[in-house]
N, C-alpha and C positions, 0 to 999 in steps of 0.2 A: 618247353619253348613258349607256350601260350602264357604261362605265368610270368616269364621273363619279359615278354612283350607288354603285359599289363603293367608290370613294375616300371618299365621304361616310360610308358605312356603317362602313368601317374606322376612320375618325376618331372617329365617335360611340362605337364600341365601346371604343377606346383611352381616350377621355375618361371614359367610364363606369367602366372598370377602374381608371383613375388616381384618380378621386374615391373609389371604394370602398376603395382602399388607403389613402388619406389618412384617411378616417373610421375604418378598422380600426386604423391606427397611433395615432390620437388616443385611441381607446377603450382600447387596450392600455396606454397610459401612465398611465391613471387608477388610483388606489388600488393602486399597485405597492409591494411591500415590498422595500427595497433590502438585499441581503445583502453584507456586506463580506467581503474575503478572509479576514480573521482569524476572523470568525464562521463562515464556511464550513469552515475547518480544524477549529475546535473542534467543530462539529456532526458533521463526518465522523469525527473521532476518537472521539467519544462513541457514535456509532451503528455503527461498523464491527464486523462479525462477525469479521473476520480479527484485529483487535486484541484482541477479547474471547477468541478462541481462543488467541492468543499469551499472554494473561494467564493463562488456565487452564493452559496448558503450563508457564508459570513457576511457578504454584502447585503443580503436580504435582512438579516438580523440587525445589522447596523442601521439599515433604513427604518426598521420597526422602532428602534430606539429613538431616532429623530422624529418619527411620527408621534411617539409617546410624549416627547418633550413639547410637541406642538400644543398640548393641552394647557400649558402654562401661559400661552399668549392669547390675546384677544382675537375674536372672530369679527371680521369686517366684511359686510356683504353689500352689494349694490343691486337695486331692483328697478325695473321699468315695466309699465303695463299701459296698454292703449286698448280702448274698447268702443264699439259702436252700439249704442242703446237702441235696439230695434223697436221695442215697445216699452212704454212706461206710463204710469198714471199721471195725469195733469196735476199741477200744483205741488209737486214734490221737489221742485228746484233742479230737476235734471234736464240735460240737453241731449242732443243727438250723439255727442262724442264725449269721452272722458279720458283723462290721462293721469298717471301717477308714477313718479320716479323719486328715488332717494337713497340714503345710506342708513345702515343699521350696524350697531356695534354691541358686542356682548363679551363679558369677561368673568370667568370663574374667580372668586376671591377667597373662598374657603370651602374645602371638601373634607375636613377632619383627617387629612393625611392620605386620602384615597388616591388623589392625583400623584402625590409623591411616591407612593408605593408602586403605582403603575409604571412610573418612569424608572424606579429602581429595578423592577422585574425586567423591563426591556433592556436595561443596561447589562444585567447579568446574562440575559439571553445573547446579547452581542458578544460578550466574553466567551460564552459557550461556542459560538460560531468560530471564534479564533482558535479555541482548543480543538474543535473538530478538524480544522485545517491542519494544525500541528500534528494531530494524531494520524491523519492521512499521509502527511509528509513522512513521518517516522515509518509507517508501514511500507511506503514506496521505497524508501532507502533500504529497509531490510530485505524486501523482495528483490531489489536490484542486486544487492550483495549476494543473496542466495543464488540467483540466476548466474551471476558472474563466477562464483566458486563452482557451481554445477558445470559450467562450461569447462573450467579448468580441469575438473575431475574427469569429465567425459573425454576431453582431449588427451589427458595423460593415460587413461585406460586404453584409448585407441593406440597411442604410441607404445605402450607397454606390450599390448598384444602383437603389434607389428614387430617390435624387437624380439618377441618370443618366436614369431614366424622366422625371422632372420637367424636366430640361434638354432632353430630346428633345421634350417638349410645348411648351417655350418656343421651340425652334427652329421647330416647326410654326406657332406663333403669328406669328413673324417672317415666315415664308413667306406666311402669309395676308395680312400687311400688304403684302408685295410683290405678291401676287396681285391685290389691290385696285387696284394701279396698272398691272396688266398685265405685270409683270416676272417671272412664275413660270409654268413649263410644267406640264402635267398630270403628266408624269413626276416632277417634283420634289415635287408634292403626294402622289403615290402613294408615292414613296420616303420622304418624311417620315412619312407614316402607317405605312409598313412598319417604319421605325426605331423608332417607338413600340411597335408590336405586338411587335417582336422583343425588346424589353427586358422585357416583362411576364413571360415564362417565367423569366428570370434572377432577377427579384424573387421569384417564387413558389418557385423552387428554393432560393434563399438562405433564405427563410422556413422551408421544410421542413427544411433542414439545421440551422437554428437550433433548431427544435422538437426534433429528434432529440438534439442535444447537450444541450439543457436537460433533457430526460427522463433522459438518462444522469447528469447532474449531480444531479438530484433523487434518483435511486436511490443515488448515492454518499453523499448526505447522510442516507440512512436513511429517506426518505419513499417510500411506495408509492402515493400519490394523485397521478396525473398532472394532475388538474385544477388543482393548485397551480402548474403551469408558467406559466399566464397571470397569476399573481398575484405573481410574484417577479421581481426584476431584480438586476443586479450593479452595483457601483460602477464608474464609468469612470475614477476617479482612482487608477489602479493602476500607472502607469509613472513611472519616475524622470525628473527634469528633465535629468539628464546621465548617460551611461554611460561609464565609464572602463575601459581595458584591464586585464586581470588577468594576474598572473605565475603560471604553472603550477607553478613549483618550490615556492613557499610552500604552494600548495594541495595538492600531492602529499605534502608533509610532514605536513599536517593529516590527509590521507586515511589515510596509513600509521599515524598515531597514534590516530585517532578512529573509523574506520569499524567498525561493529559486526560485520560479516561477517568482517573480518580478525581482530578480537579473538576472535570465536567460534572461528575455525579455529586460532588460536594456542593457545587453551585446549584444543581438541580434540587438538592435538599433545601438549600437556602431560599431558592426561588419558590418552592412549594410552601415554605413557611410564610414568605411575603405574600403569596397569593391568598393564604388563609386570613392573614391580617387585613388584606385589602377587601376580601369578601365580607368580613365582619364590619368593616367601616361603611358598608352599604346600608346599615341600619341608621346611620347618622344623616342629618340633612345636608343639603348643598346650598350655598349662598353665592349668588352671582349678581352682577349689575349689568344694565343694558341702557342703550340710548338709540334714538333714531331721528332722522330729519328727512322730510318728504315734501315734494311740491305736487299738489293734487288739485284737480278742478274739472269743470265741464264747459263745453262750448258747442255751438251749432256748426263750427268749422271743422273740416276733416282733420286739420292740424291745429289743435287748440292753441290760442295765443298765450304768451307768457303772462299777460295781465289776467287771463281767465283762471290762472292757477294760484293757489294759496299755499302758504307755508304751514307745515304740521311738524311738530317736534315733541319728543318726550324723553324723559330719563327716569330710571326706576331701579328698584331692588327686587330680586327674585329669591324667594325662600321656598325650597321644596323639601319635603320630608316624606319618606315612604311609610305608609301605615299598615298595609296588608297586601301580601302577594301570594297567599295560599301556601306558604311554607317553602317557596322556591329558594329563597336565600339560605334557609336552614339546610336544605338538601344540597345546595351547592357547597356549603361549608363542610358538610359531612363527606361529600365526595373528595373535596380538596384534602381533607385530613387523611383519607385512605391513600390518595396519591402521594402525599408526603411520607406516609409510612412505607409505601412501596419504594420510594426514592431512597430511603434509608436502607431498606433491605437490599436494593440493587447495589448501593455503595459498598455494603459489607460483603456481599457476594463477589463483586468485582475485586475487592481488596484481597480476599482469600485466593481467588483464581490467579491474580497477578503474582502474589507472593509465592504460590505453589509453582507457577511457571518459572519464576526466577530461581527458586531453590533448585528445581530440576535442571535448569540450564547451567547453573553454576556447578552443580554436582557432576553433571556430564562433562563439562569443560575441564574440571580438575582431574577427573578420571581419564579423559582423553590425553592429558599431559603425560600421565603414567603410561598409557597405551602407546603413545608416540615413542617413548624411550624404549619400550619393549619391541616395537616395530623396527626401530633402527638396529637394535641388537640382532633381531631375527633376520633382518635383511642382510646384514654383514655376514652372518653365519651361512645364509643361503647362497650368497655370492661365492664365499670360500668353498662351500660344499660343491657347488656347480663346477667351479674351476678344477677342483680335485677330481670330480667325477669325469670331467672332460679329458683330463690327462690319463686317468685310468682306462677310459674307454678307448683312447687312442692306442694305448698299450695292449688292449685286448683283455683287461681284467674286469671290465664291467660290460653288461649287455646294453643294447640300445634302449631297452625298456627302463633300466636303472637310470641311464642318462636323461631320458625323457622325463622321468619322475622328478629328477633333480632340477631340470629346467622349469617344469610346471610349478614346482615349489618356489623357485626364485620369482617366477612371474606373479604368483599369488602373494608373496610377501611385498613385492613392489606395489601392487594394487592396494593391499591393506594399509601400507604406510600413507599412500596418497589419500585414501578414504579418511584416515584419522586426521590428517592435516586439514582437509576440507571440513570435517566435522568440528574441529577446533574453531575454525574461522566462522562457521555458520552459528555455532553456539555463542561465540563471542559477539557476533552481530545481534543475536537475540537478546543477550545480556545488555548490550548497549541500548537497544530499543526499549527494553523494560525499565532499566535504571535511569533513563533520561540522560545518558552521556552523549547522545547524538548532537551534532551541531545543527541547530535549527536556523 
């Protein structure tokens, strides 16, 4: 009698939990705002702090380029000075007050290419800033796609576990039909109730995992209000009707041509070479011209009169050549050559890493295409097997354990198919990021 009461209690609890989940699911689907993948990418790009910082870095490098170009133009300065001569020897032609104001102009006219190299280096650095921004943009697009597909997978796993719970309840209903005719034992009733109870934690765990991923997605989009999590949903129409194998050779060519990290490192090598050339040109002289015009004079008046001031002007040529610096330039060139070698090594290392990543992504993508076909076949067989097991169970030819095993196998095959679909899209997103096929 106690065993029967426990069985009835377990069954009532499972029914109550199942009904609660049904109403919760129905309420969640009301008034949901559907976010498409394109909208998610646009929002993530607009709100990303990393992209804003990359844009700021690009602006700084562009400003450095303008500063370097400034060396081509003349320097014009104005000066003014006023002084009270408190003590001075007699007979020197000085008075109590002195004033001096004027303009001076200087212009570099020949630096043996050093100034041009400086501008060229700054120009390449500005281009590197643009490449950094593009690389950041690619990474944000990839992470947004990854998060979007992860939400889909977590959502589907939750739905599949919930469907499994419903099928377990249907199995219990069939068993009750058999019990009415005396063809079911107490063990089978307990086992059926246990199967229902055992599925509820899986549903709850899947829901908790979904909430966690949705919260991460919300932060990625730039929102900090987690209450919005229950008001948004994603589009389920995100998969291709057919997936075709990819040729890694063509994609590697695109990677080597378009990837911003490789472009950046190539520019770094070129910049290092330019820096060495520029440092070598420090051994050569610099020629510049200068001129100035001043009004200067002395007076016993606090504000010297204009008549007390005289004109002073000059024009000249400045020729400066470095003779000895204790080996400083030689060491600077030596260090620059080491950095140039490191830049080449970094380029080669990054090239190998990216090619390996692309090879692996393409290989996994092509294998997942085969896996998807196997998943679809296995799922069809699992559905047929479950329906047959259900009919046999209804007729009393199968035990509740056999039917539960068939249902769990069906649930597993559904999850495996969804995992393969998401893996296909995630690998495709990685391939697009590496090969440069993203729209920038």
